C-alpha positions in Angstrom: 0.0 0.0 0.0 1.4 3.4 -0.9 1.9 5.8 2.0 -0.4 8.8 2.0 0.9 12.3 1.7 2.3 12.9 5.1 1.1 16.4 6.2 2.6 15.9 9.7 6.1 15.5 8.2 6.0 19.2 7.1 5.9 20.1 10.8 8.9 17.9 12.0 6.8 15.1 13.5 8.7 12.2 11.9 12.0 12.8 13.7 10.2 13.2 17.0 8.2 10.0 16.6 11.1 7.8 15.5 13.4 9.2 18.1 11.3 8.5 21.2 11.6 5.2 23.1 7.9 5.5 23.9 5.6 3.5 21.6 4.0 6.2 19.4 2.0 6.4 16.2 0.3 9.2 14.3 -2.9 9.2 12.2 -4.2 11.8 9.8 -7.7 13.2 9.5 -8.6 10.3 7.3 -7.7 7.9 10.1 -4.8 6.6 8.2 -1.5 5.8 9.9 1.3 8.2 9.0 3.9 7.2 11.6 4.5 3.9 13.5 7.8 3.9 15.4 10.0 1.0 16.5 8.7 1.0 20.1 5.1 0.7 18.7 6.2 -2.3 16.7 7.5 -4.0 19.8 4.4 -3.4 21.9 1.8 -4.4 19.2 3.8 -6.9 17.2 2.8 -5.1 14.0 5.5 -3.7 11.6 5.6 -0.1 10.5 5.7 -1.2 6.9 2.4 -3.0 7.2 0.7 -0.2 9.2 1.7 3.1 7.5 -0.9 4.1 5.0 -3.6 1.8 6.4 -6.5 2.4 8.8 -5.9 -1.0 10.5 -4.2 0.4 13.6 -7.0 -1.2 15.6 -5.4 -4.6 14.9 -2.6 -3.8 17.4 -5.2 -3.8 20.2 -8.6 -5.4 19.3 -9.7 -8.6 17.5 -12.3 -6.6 15.5 -12.4 -3.1 13.9 -13.3 -0.3 16.4 -12.1 3.2 17.0 -9.2 3.9 19.3 -8.6 7.0 21.4 -6.8 8.9 18.5 -9.7 8.1 16.2 -12.2 9.7 18.6 -10.1 12.8 18.9 -9.8 13.2 15.1 -13.6 12.6 14.8 -14.4 15.0 17.7 -16.3 12.2 19.4 -14.6 12.2 22.8 -17.8 11.7 24.7 -18.2 8.3 22.9 -14.6 7.5 23.9 -15.5 8.2 27.6 -18.3 5.6 27.3 -15.9 2.9 26.0 -13.8 2.7 29.1 -14.5 1.8 32.7 -15.5 4.7 35.0 -12.5 6.9 35.7 -10.2 5.1 33.2 -10.5 7.9 30.5 -10.0 11.5 31.4 -8.8 14.8 30.0 -5.1 15.6 30.3 -4.2 18.1 32.9 -1.2 19.2 30.9 -2.2 19.5 27.2 -5.4 21.1 26.1 -7.6 18.8 24.0 -5.5 15.7 24.9 -6.9 12.7 26.8 -5.4 9.8 28.6 -6.8 6.3 29.5 -5.8 2.9 30.5 -7.2 -0.6 29.7 -6.5 -4.3 29.6 -5.8 -5.9 26.2 -6.0 -9.7 26.4 -4.6 -10.2 22.9 -1.3 -8.5 23.7 1.7 -10.2 25.3 1.6 -13.4 27.4 -1.7 -13.5 29.2 -2.8 -10.0 28.2 -1.3 -6.6 28.7 -2.3 -3.4 30.5 -1.6 -0.2 28.5 -1.6 3.5 29.6 -2.1 5.6 26.5 -2.4 9.3 25.7 -3.7 10.9 22.6 -3.6 14.6 21.5 -4.7 16.4 18.4 -2.2 17.8 15.9 -2.8 21.2 14.4 -1.2 23.1 11.6 0.2 26.6 12.2 -3.1 28.1 11.0 -4.9 26.0 13.6 -6.3 23.5 11.2 -6.6 19.9 12.5 -4.2 17.6 10.6 -4.4 14.4 12.7 -3.7 13.0 16.1 -0.7 11.4 17.9 -1.0 8.6 20.5 1.6 7.1 22.9 1.5 3.8 24.6 3.1 2.6 27.8 3.1 -1.0 29.1 1.9 -0.8 32.8 1.2 -4.5 33.2 3.8 -4.9 36.0 2.3 -2.0 38.0 -1.3 -3.1 37.5 -0.5 -6.7 38.5 1.3 -5.4 41.5 -1.8 -3.2 42.3 -4.1 -6.2 41.9 -1.9 -8.3 44.1 -1.8 -5.5 46.7 -5.6 -5.1 46.5 -6.1 -8.9 46.9 -3.7 -8.9 49.9 -5.5 -5.8 51.4 -8.9 -7.6 50.9 -7.5 -10.7 52.6 -6.2 -8.7 55.5 -9.5 -6.8 55.8 -11.3 -10.1 55.9 -9.0 -11.4 58.6 -9.3 -8.3 60.7 -13.1 -8.4 60.4 -13.1 -12.1 61.4 -10.8 -11.4 64.3 -12.9 -8.4 65.4 -16.0 -10.6 65.4 -14.2 -13.3 67.4 -13.1 -10.7 70.0 -16.6 -9.2 70.2 -18.0 -12.7 70.8 -15.4 -13.3 73.5 -16.3 -10.0 75.2 -20.0 -11.0 75.1 -19.2 -14.4 76.6 -17.1 -12.7 79.3 -19.9 -10.4 80.3 -22.3 -13.4 80.5 -19.7 -15.3 82.5 -19.5 -12.4 85.1 -23.3 -12.4 85.5 -23.3 -16.1 86.2 -20.2 -16.0 88.4 -22.0 -16.7 91.7 -23.4 -20.0 90.3 -20.1 -21.1 88.8 -17.7 -20.2 91.6 -17.7 -23.8 93.0 -16.8 -25.2 89.5 -13.9 -22.9 88.8 -11.1 -24.7 90.7 -8.2 -26.2 88.7 -10.0 -25.7 85.3 -10.2 -22.0 85.8 -6.5 -21.8 86.7 -5.5 -23.6 83.5 -7.8 -21.5 81.4 -6.5 -18.2 82.8 -2.9 -19.3 82.4 -3.6 -20.3 78.8 -5.2 -16.9 78.1 -2.7 -14.8 79.9 -0.6 -14.4 76.7 -3.5 -12.6 74.9 -2.4 -9.1 75.7 -5.1 -6.8 77.0 -7.6 -9.7 77.3 -5.1 -11.8 79.3 -4.7 -8.9 81.8 -8.5 -8.7 82.2 -8.9 -12.4 82.7 -6.1 -12.5 85.3 -7.9 -9.6 87.1 -11.1 -11.7 87.2 -9.3 -14.5 88.8 -7.8 -12.1 91.4 -11.3 -10.8 92.1 -12.5 -14.3 92.9 -9.7 -14.7 95.4 -10.2 -11.3 97.1 -11.8 -11.5 100.5 -11.9 -7.7 101.2 -12.7 -4.5 99.3 -9.1 -3.3 99.9 -7.6 -6.4 98.3 -10.0 -6.1 95.3 -8.9 -2.4 94.8 -5.2 -3.6 94.8 -6.1 -6.1 92.0 -7.7 -3.3 90.0 -4.7 -1.1 90.4 -2.3 -3.9 89.4 -4.4 -4.5 86.2 -4.3 -0.8 85.3 -0.5 -0.8 85.8 -0.2 -3.8 83.4 -2.1 -1.7 80.8 0.5 1.0 81.3 -2.1 3.2 83.0 -2.0 5.3 86.2 -4.9 6.2 88.3 -6.9 5.6 91.5 -9.9 3.6 92.8 -12.7 4.9 94.9 -14.5 2.2 96.9 -18.1 2.8 98.3 -19.1 -0.6 99.7 -22.7 -0.8 101.0 -22.9 0.4 104.6 -19.2 1.6 104.7 -17.5 4.9 104.2 -15.9 5.8 100.9 -12.2 5.2 100.5 -9.7 6.1 97.8 -6.7 3.9 96.9 -3.8 4.6 96.7 -4.0 6.9 99.7 -3.2 10.5 99.0 -3.5 10.3 95.2 -3.4 13.9 94.0 -6.7 15.4 92.8 -8.4 12.0 93.1 -10.9 13.0 95.7 -12.0 16.2 93.9 -12.2 14.4 90.6 -14.4 11.6 91.9 -16.6 14.1 93.7 -17.3 16.1 90.5 -17.6 13.2 88.1 -19.2 10.4 90.0 -22.7 11.5 89.0 -22.0 12.4 85.4 -22.4 9.1 83.8 -21.0 5.6 83.4 -17.9 6.6 81.4 -16.6 10.2 81.3 -13.6 11.3 79.1 -11.8 14.6 79.4 -8.4 15.1 77.7 -6.1 12.4 78.9 -8.3 11.4 81.9 -11.3 9.1 82.1 -13.6 8.1 85.0 -15.7 4.8 85.0 -18.5 4.9 87.5 -20.5 2.1 89.1 -22.6 2.2 92.3 -19.9 0.9 94.6 -16.7 1.6 92.7 -15.2 4.3 90.4 -11.9 4.1 88.5 -9.9 7.2 87.5 -7.3 7.0 84.7 -4.9 10.0 84.3 -2.6 9.1 81.4 -4.7 7.9 78.4 -2.5 7.7 75.3 -2.8 10.9 73.3 -3.7 10.8 69.5 -4.4 7.1 69.6 -8.2 6.6 69.2 -8.0 2.9 68.6 -6.0 2.2 71.8 -8.2 4.5 73.8 -11.2 2.6 72.6 -9.7 -0.7 73.7 -8.7 0.8 77.0 -12.3 2.1 77.5 -13.8 -1.3 76.8 -11.4 -3.3 79.0 -11.5 -0.8 81.9 -15.4 -0.8 81.8 -15.4 -4.6 82.0 -12.8 -4.5 84.8 -15.0 -2.0 86.8 -18.1 -4.1 86.2 -16.5 -7.2 87.4 -15.1 -5.4 90.5 -18.6 -4.1 91.2 -20.1 -7.6 91.0 -17.4 -8.9 93.5 -18.1 -6.0 95.9 -21.8 -6.9 95.9 -20.9 -10.6 96.5 -18.7 -9.6 99.4 -21.5 -7.6 100.8 -24.0 -10.5 100.4 -21.5 -12.9 102.1 -21.0 -10.5 105.0 -24.8 -10.2 105.4 -25.1 -14.0 105.3 -22.4 -14.5 107.9 -24.0 -11.8 110.2 -27.4 -13.6 109.8 -25.9 -16.9 110.6 -24.2 -15.5 113.7 -27.5 -14.0 114.9 -29.4 -17.3 114.3 -26.7 -19.2 116.2 -26.9 -16.8 119.2 -30.7 -16.9 119.2 -30.6 -20.8 119.2 -28.3 -20.8 122.2 -30.8 -18.6 124.1 -33.7 -20.9 123.1 -31.7 -24.0 124.2 -31.1 -22.4 127.6 -34.7 -21.5 128.0 -35.8 -25.0 127.1 -33.3 -26.5 129.6 -34.8 -24.2 132.3 -38.3 -25.2 131.2 -37.4 -28.9 131.3 -36.0 -28.6 134.9 -39.1 -26.8 136.1 -41.4 -29.3 134.5 -39.6 -32.2 136.0 -39.7 -30.6 139.4 -43.5 -29.8 138.9 -44.3 -33.4 138.0 -42.4 -34.7 141.0 -44.2 -32.4 143.3 -47.6 -33.3 141.8 -47.0 -37.0 142.3 -46.0 -36.4 145.9 -49.1 -34.3 146.5 -51.3 -36.9 145.0 -49.8 -39.6 147.1 -50.3 -37.5 150.3 -53.9 -36.7 149.2 -54.7 -40.4 148.8 -53.4 -41.2 152.3 -55.5 -38.3 153.8 -58.6 -39.5 152.1 -58.2 -43.0 153.4 -57.8 -41.7 156.9 -60.8 -39.3 156.4 -63.1 -42.1 155.2 -62.7 -43.8 158.6 -64.0 -40.8 160.5 -66.8 -39.9 158.0 -68.6 -43.2 158.3 -69.2 -43.5 154.6 -70.4 -46.7 153.0 -68.1 -48.8 150.9 -70.0 -47.7 147.7 -69.7 -44.0 148.7 -66.0 -44.4 149.4 -65.4 -46.1 146.0 -67.3 -43.4 144.1 -65.5 -40.6 145.9 -62.1 -42.2 145.3 -62.9 -42.7 141.6 -63.9 -39.0 141.2 -60.7 -37.9 142.8 -58.5 -40.3 140.8 -60.1 -39.0 137.5 -59.3 -35.4 138.4 -55.7 -36.4 139.3 -55.3 -38.4 136.1 -56.4 -35.3 134.1 -53.9 -33.2 135.9 -51.1 -35.6 135.2 -52.1 -35.9 131.6 -51.9 -32.1 131.3 -48.4 -32.2 132.7 -47.4 -34.9 130.3 -48.7 -32.8 127.3 -46.3 -30.0 128.3 -43.5 -32.5 128.1 -44.5 -33.4 124.5 -44.6 -29.7 123.6 -41.1 -29.4 125.0 -39.8 -32.3 122.9 -41.2 -30.7 119.7 -39.5 -27.4 120.5 -36.2 -29.2 121.2 -36.5 -31.0 117.8 -37.1 -27.6 116.0 -34.1 -26.1 117.7 -31.8 -29.0 116.6 -33.0 -28.6 113.0 -32.4 -24.9 113.0 -28.9 -25.4 114.5 -27.9 -27.5 111.4 -28.4 -24.4 109.2 -26.5 -21.9 111.4 
């Protein structure tokens, strides 16, 4: 095919195109190739001899005829060009007026396809007349593949982070539920809980929290519980103080003499569950408040973790304080019952002695009365039948009296049995 008259050569384009290492070609206003440099031959696999003078430049990129970016610029159809590429992959040049740049994947190029970044700009004569368009090609396959690998790796990391976050949230939920059921599970903790806490101690912040829970279970006083809280805060790298307000006791702040702690607790105890101000934070519960004085600055993520863990720490300490109060009340009640039972036993012993003495006296009195009646019958001159009737009447009355005395003994036995059963619960 004979080469067309090369209008661009009159403007010094040929030397520029052939001298650049960037793949470059030029078309005229009839969409015929006027220049096709060596670099363009290497990228497309098509020779300059076969391309110059033809309108088959599409063969370097597509399996069927279709316009390329330079064709759209020559035809003044740049809007159609925009529609041919993915969103954001074709845009106006920020450097050359009327030029456009785009990128795309060409599966027919290279081994397994090729990503190209290409720019196209109109060519004008000195009088402003459009004489064609020039297009450059750059192979960006390596960069695009690296971007795709990076995106895939980023997606994988995001998925792992989301999965890990979900697991930690689930563990937090399970931990709160464990704290609520702590009273029912205390007898089952034993060796199993020690093994579990030891295994979890390497889990950073969560391990510190779990170790503190174990320390709470072993704390027999509010002061010891506060020491466990302060130790946990220190393991988080935090400084602060604890205010204890156990039911029925005066408020106390540990460590003693902490600067500004009393004033801070007084002003913030009623402001809400969690209060942040600058590098300080207060967590409030009915019987305990925690003050942190050195939250990490400009680290929202760590501050969020600290807030969650310290809130759980305070909630667990609150539950243990309530359990200690309940246990103290139970022990006081048991002591009161035991003292009352001792008093009842003493009263029953006195009653038993008095009853035994009363029964003995009644029997002696009855015996004396029988003897007096027998002597009296001799002087009264009663008939044998009258004596028998009178003696029967007296004996019936005395039997009723003894029966009443015996009933009091049965009542005493019932009271003694009740006292013994109560004593087994004291």
